[in-house]
N, C-alpha and C positions, 0 to 999 in steps of 0.2 A: 858192065861186069856186075854180076849179082853178088850181094853179100850173103854169106851163110852163117847165121848166128847159131850158137849152141842150142840144141833143143832142150826144153825144160825137162827135168827129171820127173817122170810120171810118178815114181814112187814117193818123191818129196811132195808133189802136189796132192797125192792121195793121203799122205800122212798129215799134211796141213789141214786138208778138208776133214779128216777124221778127228783131229784135235779140236777144230771149231765145232764140229758136231757134238762132241763130248761136252765141251764148255757150255754150249747152248742147252743141252739136256740138264746139266748141273744147275744152270740158271733157272730153268723151268721147274725143276724139282724143289729147289730152295724157295721159289716164289709161291708154289702151290702147296707144298707139304711141310716146309720148315727144315731147319738144320738137322734135327734128330733123324729125319727120314732120308737125308741125303747121304747115303752110303755109296761106295763105288759100285756095288752090285746093282742097286736101284738105278743109278746113273747109266750104267752099261745097258740095262734093259730099256731105259727110256731112249737112249741114243741108238739102240739097235746094233750094238757092237759087242764083241766078246769082252768079258771082264779083263782079260789079259791085256787088251789094248789100252784100257784106262790106266792100268798100272805101268804099261810101257811108256806112255806119254807123260804121266804125271807122278808116278812113283807110289801113289796112294792117295787117301782122302785129303790129307793135309796139303800136299802139293797141288791137288786138284782145286781145292778152295782158294789157295794162294794165287794160282794162275787166274782164276776167275776174278778175284778181287783186283789183281793188277790190270786185267783187260778192261773191266768195267770202269775202274777209276781213270784209266787213260782216256777212254771215250768221253767221260764227263769233264775231265780237266780240259781236254781239247775243245769241247763245246763252250766252256766258260771262258777260255782264252780268246776264242773267236768273238764271243759276245763283248768282252771288255775291251777288245781291240777296235771295236766299231766307233764311229764318229758321234754317236748319240750321247747326250748328257748322262752323267752317272746315275741320276735319279731314274731315268728311263731304263738303264741297264739293270738297276736294282729291281724294278718292276718285272723285267723279263726274267730275272733270277727267281722271283717269287712265282711267276708263271711256270717256270721249269720245275719248281718244287711241287706244285699241284700236279703237273704231268707225271713226275716221277713217283708220286704217291699213287696215282691212278694206274700207272703201268706196272707197279710192283717192284720197281728198282729200289725204292727205299727199303722195302721189306727184305730184299736180297742183301742189301748193304748191312743191315743190322743183324741179319742171320749170320753173316760172315763175322761180324764183330762178336756175337755170342760164341761162335765156334772158336774164335781166337783166344777166349779166356782159358781154354785148356790146351792151346797149341801155340808154343812160343814162335814157331816159324810164321804162322799166320798172323800172330800178334805183331811181329816185326813188320810184315807187309802192311798191316792196318795202320801202324804208326807212320810208315812211309807215305801211305796214301793221304792221310790226314795232314801230314806236313806239306805235301804238295799243294793242297787247298789253301793252307794258311800262307804259304809263300806267295801264291798268286794274289790273294787278298791283300797281303802286305804291299806288294808291288803296285796294286791298283790304288791303295790308300796314299802311298807316297807320290804317285804320279798326279792324282787328283789334287792333293794339297799343293803341290808345286805349280800346277797349271792355274789354280785360283788364288794363289798367294795366301793360303790358309795355314794356320798353326793348329795341328791336330791336338785334341784335348789329352791324348795319351800316346805313347809310342806306337808306331804303325803295327808292329808285331803284336802288341797287346790288343790293339783295335781289331786286327785280323782274327785273333783268337776269340774275342768277344762276339764278332759277327758269326764265325763258324759255330761257336757254341750255341748261339741263338737259333740257327737253322737246325742244328743237330738236336737240340732240346725239343724243338717243335716236332721234329720227325718222331722222336721217341714217344712223346705223349700221344700224338695222333695214332701211331701204331698200337699203342696201349688202349685205344678206344676212347680217349678223352675228346669230347666233341668240341666244335668251334664255339658252341654256346657256353659250355663250361669254362673254356679257356681259349679266347680268340687269338690263337697263335698266328694264323695266316693274316688276320686283320692287323695285328701288331707289326708283323714283318713288312707288310705292304705299306703301312703308314710311315715307315722309316723313309720311304722315297720322298714324302713331303718335307721331312726334316732336311734331307740332303738338298732339296731345292731351295729351302730357306737359307741354308748355309752358302749356297752358290750365288744367291741374288746380289749381295753387295759386290762381289767380285765381278759379276756380269755387268752390273750398273756402272762400275768404274771402267770396265773395258769398253762399254758402249760410249761412255762420256769421253774417253780418251780418243776413240775413233772419230767422234763427232768434232772434237776440238781440232784434230789433225786435218780433217776435211775442210773445216772453216778456214784454217790458216792457209791451206793449200789453195783455196779458192779466193782468198783475199787479194786485192790488187795493191801493189806497193805504192 
């Protein structure tokens, strides 16, 4: 007996595809021409769709930029969550995060992110989305800090939320200066961030040594003859 599921609504599928097409066009225009040039008309032309469809799906420029910010932030948070959930030491994950920063600078994602921030200064709806996006990053970093400290029996030098804020600000500050044309020679942002992995390793060493010693002692006791 064959099962007959409901056929997908082609209008919905076409609508979703059009929405993604418009968002991609918005991303491209922001990355290549900046926020001032990212009007709904320019985006419609880039996407190859009628201007009315941009307004139908997003309501206007503010809704369009807010939707793009939400989409891009969701992708990046998902990537970071997967990275921090891995079995590697935190120092290695930090190095991966620095690698992601380099990639995001090259791909233009960082430019898009800060163009959205600039647009949010005159748009409270977009500003609210920006604050939500940044809060999601800080929450993730706070959880990582708490888990890391608990696993290694470490006492953090400051509350995990404050530490998460400090880390987020360090990456954001590097992004802003690099986008402004400050060279690595003038201010070695990437070198400084990547060097933090060595600091993390040093903090982990006593805990690892204690863990290794405990395992060795247990093995010796287990192998001893009564």
